[in-house]
C-alpha positions as CSV (number, residue, x, y, z in Angstrom):
1,M,0.0,0.0,0.0
2,T,1.1,3.5,-0.7
3,P,1.0,5.9,2.3
4,A,-1.4,8.9,2.2
5,A,0.1,12.3,1.6
6,G,2.0,13.5,4.6
7,Q,2.4,10.0,6.1
8,A,5.7,8.3,6.2
9,A,6.0,4.8,4.8
10,A,6.1,2.0,7.3
11,P,9.5,0.6,7.7
12,A,10.1,-2.6,5.8
13,R,10.0,-5.6,8.1
14,A,13.2,-7.6,7.8
15,T,13.4,-11.1,8.9
16,L,16.6,-11.7,10.7
17,S,18.1,-15.1,10.6
18,P,21.2,-16.3,12.4
19,P,24.4,-16.1,10.4
20,A,24.9,-19.0,8.1
21,R,26.7,-21.9,9.8
22,R,28.0,-25.1,8.3
23,Q,25.2,-27.2,9.7
24,P,25.6,-30.9,8.9
25,P,22.6,-33.1,8.7
26,G,22.0,-35.3,11.7
27,P,23.1,-38.9,11.5
28,L,19.5,-40.2,11.3
29,D,18.7,-37.7,8.4
30,D,21.8,-38.7,6.4
31,P,21.0,-41.2,3.6
32,R,24.6,-42.3,3.7
33,A,24.3,-43.4,7.3
34,R,24.7,-47.1,7.7
35,P,23.5,-49.2,10.7
36,G,26.1,-49.1,13.4
37,S,27.5,-45.8,12.2
38,Y,26.3,-43.8,15.2
39,A,27.1,-43.9,19.0
40,R,25.9,-41.5,21.7
41,A,25.9,-41.0,25.4
42,D,24.0,-38.6,27.7
43,L,26.4,-36.8,30.0
44,A,26.1,-34.9,33.2
45,P,27.8,-31.5,33.5
46,E,30.7,-32.8,35.7
47,P,34.4,-33.4,35.1
48,A,34.0,-37.2,34.7
49,A,32.0,-36.6,31.5
50,A,35.1,-35.7,29.5
51,A,36.6,-39.1,30.4
52,E,33.3,-40.8,29.5
53,A,33.4,-39.0,26.1
54,R,37.0,-40.2,25.5
55,R,36.1,-43.7,26.5
56,L,33.1,-43.9,24.2
57,T,35.2,-42.5,21.3
58,R,38.1,-44.9,21.9
59,D,35.8,-48.0,22.2
60,T,33.6,-47.0,19.2
61,L,36.5,-46.3,16.9
62,A,38.0,-49.7,17.8
63,R,34.7,-51.4,17.1
64,W,34.5,-49.6,13.7
65,D,38.1,-50.5,13.0
66,I,39.3,-47.0,12.5
67,R,41.8,-46.9,15.3
68,H,44.2,-44.6,13.4
69,L,41.8,-41.7,14.1
70,T,41.7,-42.4,17.9
71,D,44.3,-40.0,19.2
72,D,42.9,-37.0,17.3
73,A,39.2,-38.0,17.9
74,E,39.9,-38.4,21.6
75,A,41.5,-35.0,21.9
76,I,38.5,-33.4,20.0
77,A,36.0,-35.3,22.2
78,S,37.8,-34.2,25.3
79,E,37.8,-30.5,24.3
80,L,34.2,-30.5,23.1
81,A,33.1,-32.3,26.2
82,A,35.1,-29.9,28.5
83,N,33.5,-26.9,26.8
84,A,30.0,-28.4,27.2
85,I,30.7,-29.2,30.8
86,S,31.6,-25.6,31.6
87,A,28.6,-24.2,29.6
88,A,25.8,-26.6,30.6
89,T,23.3,-26.2,33.3
90,P,21.8,-29.1,35.3
91,A,19.5,-31.4,33.3
92,R,15.9,-30.2,33.0
93,G,13.1,-32.8,33.0
94,T,13.8,-35.6,30.6
95,L,16.4,-33.7,28.6
96,P,20.0,-34.4,29.6
97,A,22.4,-31.6,30.1
98,I,24.8,-32.9,27.4
99,I,24.5,-35.3,24.6
100,F,27.7,-36.6,23.1
101,A,27.7,-38.4,19.7
102,I,30.0,-39.9,17.2
103,H,28.8,-40.3,13.6
104,R,30.8,-42.3,11.0
105,R,30.3,-41.2,7.4
106,P,32.1,-42.6,4.4
107,D,34.5,-39.7,4.1
108,E,34.7,-38.4,7.7
109,L,34.2,-39.0,11.4
110,R,32.0,-36.4,13.0
111,I,32.0,-35.7,16.8
112,I,28.8,-33.9,17.9
113,V,28.0,-32.4,21.3
114,W,24.7,-30.7,22.3
115,D,24.6,-28.9,25.6
116,N,21.8,-26.8,27.2
117,G,24.1,-23.9,27.9
118,P,22.9,-20.6,26.5
119,S,26.0,-19.2,24.8
120,G,28.0,-20.3,21.8
121,P,31.7,-21.3,21.8
122,E,34.2,-18.4,22.1
123,R,37.9,-18.2,21.6
124,K,39.5,-17.0,24.7
125,A,42.8,-15.1,25.0
126,H,45.3,-17.1,26.9
127,G,48.8,-16.6,28.2
128,P,51.6,-19.1,27.8
129,D,51.1,-20.4,31.4
130,D,47.3,-20.6,31.3
131,E,45.8,-24.0,31.8
132,T,42.6,-23.2,29.8
133,G,41.5,-21.4,26.7
134,R,43.2,-23.5,24.0
135,G,40.4,-25.9,23.1
136,L,39.1,-24.3,19.9
137,A,42.7,-23.7,18.7
138,I,43.4,-27.5,19.2
139,I,40.1,-28.4,17.4
140,D,41.1,-26.0,14.5
141,H,44.5,-27.7,14.2
142,L,43.2,-31.3,14.3
143,T,40.3,-30.8,12.0
144,G,41.8,-28.3,9.5
145,R,39.1,-25.8,10.7
146,N,36.3,-28.3,9.9
147,W,34.0,-27.6,12.8
148,G,31.1,-25.4,13.5
149,W,28.1,-24.8,15.7
150,W,24.5,-23.7,15.7
151,P,21.9,-22.7,18.3
152,T,19.0,-25.0,19.2
153,P,16.3,-22.5,20.2
154,Q,13.6,-25.2,20.5
155,S,15.5,-27.1,23.2
156,G,17.8,-24.3,24.4
157,G,21.5,-24.6,24.1
158,K,23.6,-25.4,21.0
159,V,25.3,-28.1,18.9
160,V,29.0,-28.0,18.4
161,W,30.5,-30.4,15.9
162,A,34.0,-31.2,14.5
163,A,34.9,-33.6,11.7
164,L,38.0,-35.6,10.9
165,A,38.7,-36.9,7.4
166,A,38.3,-40.6,7.6
167,S,40.9,-41.2,4.9
168,V,43.8,-40.1,7.1
169,Q,46.1,-43.1,7.5
170,P,48.5,-43.6,10.4
171,D,51.6,-42.9,8.3
172,T,50.3,-39.5,7.3
173,M,49.3,-38.4,10.7
174,R,50.9,-35.0,11.6
175,D,52.8,-34.0,14.7
176,R,50.6,-32.5,17.3
177,A,52.9,-30.1,19.0
178,C,50.4,-27.6,20.3
């Protein structure tokens, strides 16, 4: 509609959407998913959860016969779980505080963590003697920056994921001097 003389036009309504994120399909939505290509655990927001995430990762990769990815995958699992532990709030109702998952695809291994914490991952400035603040830099290095996140407004919280190329062989593994 055109405004009447002397009236200002109504401002255009813009629909704001969150910035584009590399959002992978969920394992159950992926037509390439094969039976036995997904493992998960509900975790509590406590320090023992990082060890549980590493154990699930190690045991699952051994079962899938891709042990050559174990060191990198365990480091990523530990960092993502530690970040989720610090961000999550206690479980609400039937929804756990943290869901940790591993998804094997033909070309990659994806580690996925949902937590109910309200904020997204942030890089933190750290000094040479700091004991925290390096997690995302480690994930960047191990994945070649193949990670991302997106908010989950329906359930609260967010999903953070990181992917390792499944074609990496033991003799091509890089030094991890971080």
